[in-house]
VMD Tcl script that draws the C-alpha trace (Angstrom):
set ca {
  {66.69 110.50 159.47}
  {70.07 109.74 157.89}
  {70.39 106.51 159.86}
  {66.90 105.49 158.81}
  {67.71 106.16 155.16}
  {70.67 103.77 155.30}
  {68.52 100.77 156.21}
  {65.74 101.42 153.71}
  {65.90 99.18 150.65}
  {63.60 98.68 147.67}
  {61.04 97.16 149.99}
  {60.30 100.61 151.44}
  {58.41 101.66 148.31}
  {55.52 99.43 149.36}
  {55.07 101.49 152.51}
  {55.50 104.87 150.89}
  {52.58 104.11 148.58}
  {50.39 103.24 151.59}
  {48.86 100.44 149.53}
  {48.89 96.76 150.39}
  {50.99 94.76 147.90}
  {48.33 92.03 147.74}
  {44.86 93.63 147.92}
  {45.91 97.24 147.06}
  {43.88 98.64 149.97}
  {45.26 101.23 152.47}
  {47.81 100.13 155.06}
  {47.27 101.42 158.58}
  {50.15 102.29 160.90}
  {49.76 99.60 163.50}
  {52.20 100.60 166.21}
  {53.16 97.17 167.38}
  {56.80 97.37 168.40}
  {58.70 94.10 168.18}
  {62.25 92.86 168.71}
  {63.73 89.55 167.63}
  {63.29 87.02 170.44}
  {65.32 84.31 168.68}
  {68.33 85.94 167.05}
  {70.91 87.85 169.07}
  {72.54 89.15 165.87}
  {69.54 91.41 165.30}
  {68.45 93.51 168.29}
  {66.76 96.48 166.58}
  {63.15 97.25 167.33}
  {60.79 97.24 164.35}
  {57.19 98.26 163.74}
  {54.58 95.84 162.41}
  {52.25 97.53 159.92}
  {48.95 95.90 159.03}
  {46.65 96.08 156.02}
  {43.16 97.33 156.89}
  {41.55 94.90 154.45}
  {43.34 91.54 154.20}
  {45.30 91.88 157.49}
  {48.67 91.23 155.88}
  {51.41 92.25 158.32}
  {54.60 94.09 157.29}
  {57.94 94.35 159.09}
  {59.33 97.92 158.93}
  {61.98 99.24 158.60}
  {64.03 96.42 157.17}
  {67.74 95.73 156.82}
  {69.46 95.58 153.43}
  {69.44 92.37 151.40}
  {73.22 91.97 151.72}
  {73.07 92.04 155.54}
  {70.11 89.69 155.51}
  {72.00 87.09 153.46}
  {74.77 87.04 156.07}
  {72.25 86.64 158.89}
  {70.68 83.65 157.12}
  {73.70 81.54 158.03}
  {72.36 81.45 161.61}
  {68.72 81.01 160.63}
  {67.40 77.98 162.56}
  {65.37 76.20 159.84}
  {68.40 76.24 157.52}
  {71.08 74.97 159.86}
  {69.21 72.65 162.19}
  {69.92 69.45 160.20}
  {73.71 69.85 160.45}
  {73.61 70.74 164.13}
  {71.36 67.81 165.07}
  {72.31 65.24 162.43}
  {73.02 62.55 165.06}
  {69.82 63.17 167.02}
  {67.55 60.07 167.24}
  {64.54 62.40 166.99}
  {65.81 63.81 163.69}
  {66.37 60.29 162.36}
  {62.80 59.35 163.33}
  {61.54 62.58 161.75}
  {63.25 61.75 158.44}
  {62.09 58.12 158.45}
  {58.41 58.99 159.00}
  {58.49 61.77 156.41}
  {60.04 59.49 153.80}
  {57.39 56.81 154.32}
  {54.56 59.34 154.01}
  {56.05 60.89 150.85}
  {56.30 57.47 149.20}
  {52.74 56.55 150.17}
  {51.31 59.78 148.71}
  {53.02 59.30 145.34}
  {51.94 55.65 145.01}
  {48.33 56.14 146.10}
  {45.61 56.62 143.47}
  {43.23 58.04 146.08}
  {43.60 61.81 146.57}
  {41.13 61.75 149.48}
  {43.31 59.16 151.22}
  {46.36 61.36 150.65}
  {44.58 64.28 152.31}
  {43.76 62.08 155.30}
  {47.34 60.79 155.53}
  {48.88 64.26 155.41}
  {46.27 65.64 157.83}
  {46.48 62.91 160.46}
  {47.39 63.38 164.11}
  {51.10 63.28 163.28}
  {50.94 66.19 160.84}
  {52.88 68.53 163.11}
  {55.80 66.17 162.50}
  {55.49 66.19 158.72}
  {56.79 68.28 155.85}
  {54.36 69.56 153.21}
  {53.57 66.69 150.83}
  {51.91 66.38 147.44}
  {48.29 65.23 147.68}
  {48.05 64.17 144.03}
  {49.15 60.72 142.88}
  {51.70 60.05 140.17}
  {49.29 58.43 137.72}
  {51.61 58.83 134.72}
  {54.14 56.58 136.47}
  {56.86 58.72 134.90}
  {59.48 60.43 137.10}
  {57.95 63.63 138.48}
  {59.68 66.95 137.89}
  {59.89 68.63 141.32}
  {61.02 72.18 142.18}
  {61.51 73.32 145.77}
  {61.88 77.11 146.09}
  {63.88 77.94 149.21}
  {65.04 74.35 149.62}
  {67.38 74.99 152.57}
  {69.39 71.88 153.46}
  {67.52 69.86 150.80}
  {65.63 67.45 153.07}
  {62.43 67.52 150.99}
  {64.31 67.16 147.69}
  {66.38 64.28 149.05}
  {63.18 62.40 149.88}
  {61.72 63.17 146.46}
  {64.91 62.01 144.73}
  {64.88 58.69 146.59}
  {61.33 58.07 145.38}
  {62.43 58.50 141.75}
  {61.63 62.18 141.14}
  {63.82 64.53 139.12}
  {64.54 67.28 141.62}
  {65.55 70.93 141.41}
  {66.04 73.48 144.15}
  {66.43 77.23 144.60}
  {68.50 78.54 147.51}
  {70.22 81.90 148.14}
  {72.87 80.54 150.53}
  {75.94 79.84 148.37}
  {77.41 77.33 150.85}
  {74.19 75.30 150.85}
  {74.06 75.42 147.05}
  {77.55 73.90 146.88}
  {76.64 71.15 149.36}
  {73.44 70.28 147.52}
  {75.17 70.12 144.15}
  {77.77 67.74 145.61}
  {74.94 65.49 146.82}
  {73.50 65.33 143.30}
  {70.65 67.84 143.64}
  {70.32 70.43 140.87}
  {70.37 73.70 142.77}
  {70.14 77.30 141.55}
  {69.99 80.75 143.12}
  {66.90 82.22 141.39}
  {63.72 81.46 139.46}
  {65.22 83.21 136.44}
  {68.00 80.59 136.30}
  {65.40 77.82 136.47}
  {63.42 79.32 133.59}
  {66.50 79.15 131.35}
  {66.29 75.35 131.63}
  {63.02 75.43 129.63}
  {61.44 72.87 131.95}
  {57.88 72.43 133.20}
  {57.26 70.99 136.65}
  {54.68 68.60 138.10}
  {55.16 69.98 141.60}
  {56.45 73.34 142.82}
  {56.81 73.94 146.53}
  {57.18 77.17 148.54}
  {57.45 75.94 152.12}
  {57.87 78.90 154.51}
  {59.37 81.07 151.79}
  {56.81 83.71 150.75}
  {57.05 85.53 154.09}
  {60.75 86.17 153.34}
  {60.18 87.81 149.95}
  {59.84 91.46 148.95}
  {57.32 90.82 146.18}
  {55.57 87.42 146.40}
  {53.14 88.49 143.65}
  {55.96 88.51 141.09}
  {57.42 85.18 142.21}
  {54.11 83.30 142.22}
  {53.04 84.65 138.82}
  {56.45 83.67 137.50}
  {55.98 80.22 139.02}
  {52.64 79.78 137.26}
  {54.46 79.76 133.92}
  {56.75 76.94 135.12}
  {54.00 74.56 136.23}
  {52.51 71.87 133.99}
  {48.81 72.00 133.16}
  {47.80 69.56 135.91}
  {50.73 70.38 138.14}
  {50.43 71.15 141.84}
  {51.62 74.18 143.80}
  {52.19 73.72 147.54}
  {52.53 76.76 149.77}
  {53.29 76.71 153.48}
  {53.41 79.94 155.51}
  {53.22 80.86 159.21}
  {49.77 82.09 160.21}
  {49.55 85.70 161.35}
  {46.23 84.80 163.02}
  {47.88 82.35 165.38}
  {46.84 82.20 169.06}
  {50.54 82.87 169.78}
  {49.63 86.57 169.49}
  {48.29 86.22 173.02}
  {51.90 86.27 174.25}
  {52.51 89.80 172.94}
  {56.16 90.75 172.68}
  {57.21 87.13 173.28}
  {55.46 85.93 170.12}
  {58.01 84.35 167.78}
  {57.75 86.23 164.49}
  {61.22 85.39 163.12}
  {62.27 89.03 162.88}
  {64.25 90.16 160.87}
  {63.82 87.27 158.40}
  {60.05 87.49 157.94}
  {59.26 90.61 155.93}
  {55.59 89.66 155.63}
  {53.17 88.10 158.12}
  {50.47 86.18 156.27}
  {46.85 86.13 157.38}
  {44.48 83.49 155.98}
  {42.73 85.97 153.69}
  {46.03 87.49 152.48}
  {47.64 84.22 151.39}
  {44.46 82.98 149.69}
  {44.10 86.26 147.78}
  {47.78 86.15 146.80}
  {47.41 82.64 145.36}
  {44.24 83.48 143.40}
  {45.68 86.75 142.04}
  {48.71 84.82 140.76}
  {46.61 82.62 138.47}
  {46.03 79.55 140.65}
  {42.90 77.74 141.85}
  {42.94 76.55 145.45}
  {42.05 72.85 145.66}
  {42.72 72.23 149.34}
  {43.85 74.12 152.43}
  {44.58 73.24 156.03}
  {46.34 74.46 159.13}
  {48.78 72.44 161.18}
  {51.14 72.57 164.14}
  {51.25 74.76 167.23}
  {54.98 75.46 167.16}
  {54.74 79.25 167.35}
  {52.35 79.00 170.30}
  {54.54 76.50 172.15}
  {57.84 78.29 171.58}
  {56.36 81.72 172.32}
  {55.06 80.37 175.63}
  {58.45 78.88 176.50}
  {60.15 82.16 175.60}
  {57.82 83.99 177.92}
  {58.98 81.63 180.69}
  {62.59 82.40 179.62}
  {63.44 78.71 179.20}
  {66.37 77.57 177.06}
  {64.78 75.27 174.49}
  {67.71 74.75 172.13}
  {68.73 71.39 173.65}
  {65.23 69.93 173.66}
  {63.90 70.91 170.22}
  {62.75 67.47 169.09}
  {61.46 66.11 172.44}
  {59.32 69.25 172.71}
  {58.04 68.75 169.16}
  {57.04 65.18 170.03}
  {55.24 66.39 173.15}
  {53.31 69.14 171.37}
  {52.46 66.79 168.51}
  {50.44 64.53 170.82}
  {48.85 67.35 172.84}
  {48.25 70.92 171.66}
  {48.68 70.17 167.94}
  {45.66 67.86 167.93}
  {43.50 70.51 169.59}
  {44.76 73.36 167.39}
  {44.33 71.42 164.15}
  {40.80 70.30 164.97}
  {39.83 73.95 165.51}
  {41.76 74.96 162.35}
  {43.83 77.51 164.25}
  {47.26 75.92 163.75}
  {50.34 78.12 163.49}
  {51.12 77.06 159.93}
  {48.75 77.27 156.98}
  {49.11 75.19 153.85}
  {47.59 75.87 150.45}
  {47.39 73.31 147.64}
  {46.60 74.83 144.24}
  {46.57 74.14 140.50}
  {46.66 76.33 137.37}
}
mol new
graphics top color blue
foreach p $ca { graphics top sphere $p radius 0.5 }
foreach p [lrange $ca 0 end-1] q [lrange $ca 1 end] { graphics top cylinder $p $q radius 0.2 }
display resetview
């Protein structure tokens, strides 16, 4: 019991109450034991709890915030750009994403933007705005959990005024040197007294202890006709078929978002959902390869290209992709 007490942080209060943090319904003990299948630095077994109503999944117990920050230095989505900066696949990835971002901002047709960002190549894309910049003024863009700053770099090159939030101090220093305004919290952003046209949470909410607070806080930072973009892994993914080999990004993902949970979270935070979609089959593909015990680190981008033209098309047509995206307004 003493060892357990040492690893409990503030997040544990959500479990003690036995109430879901999103829908407030009872949480059932769902004895699904899981270990990290990606990160050797974390080998502890955890239990996945599940809400009986909205099916939100919880990782429990969880390590302290200070230990988690240190582990983030080896978190794949953060460091992959530096490790593969000379890869031709990464260069192609950046070029295509930049062209799509520019097209979306210049287009006056929102329906066309939806088609562009939902085309057969979408597994290769970042999350993009679907609205057009009709004011022709520089857009104010905030990326929460901006990582290496790829999205903000694209936005800056298209004339946007960009701001980022990132907890990794080393990344913050790098981004500031490259001319991107970067901060460590939403509270610091609020002190700027700015309103934003676009706020983006791309694969961030599942890392937070209280996404309700952060989204409600975000609502106050968005302009009247501004757009909120949320991207989260889908807890309903077919990758669950692979059982213990399913990639759940433990210990980094504290929450595992079902479709109903993320939609309820957005609505409860004061937003209206204007568009939603699923995309990609990355979790399914990588979970399958893990089950086969194949080393995929050297072939990350070739595999992404392969899945983009095969399984991704099938998954997206059936709306069962591994990643769900929500577009919302105030």
